[in-house]
N, C-alpha and C positions, 0 to 999 in steps of 0.2 A: 439477465439473471446469470449468475456464475454457476459453473458446474462445482461438484463436491471438491474436486481436485484444485480448481482455481480458487475457491474459497479457503481451502486449507493453506495454499501458497500465500494468499494475500494475508490471512491471519498471522502466519508465521513472520511474514515481512513486517506487518504493523507492529507486532510484539518486539521484534528486533530494533525497530526505530524508536520505540516508546519506552522500553525497559532496558535503558543502558545509561551509561555515565558520560557518554562522549558528545551527545547532541544537546544543544540548548533547546528550550521549549520553542522558540521560533522556527528553528530548523527542522524540529519534529513536525510541526504543523505544515511547513512547506513541502516536506518529503511526503507526508500523508496526502496533501492536496494534489501533488503531482501524480501520485500513484492513483488517486481517485480518478483524476482526468484521464490518465493512461488506460484505465480499465474500461472507460466508455469510448475509447478511440475505435474507429471502424476496423482497422486490422485486428485488434484484440477481441473484438466481438464476433468476427466471423470465424 
């Protein structure tokens, strides 16, 4: 579970990668997947 601060940061990051004109759909998905994986990594959770 994310803290409020972490959730706000993730939401801002997600919006910045999906609400832009620079990344194509595939890159958006890969960036989102990488962020989701990183949020579950052990150093980030502790």
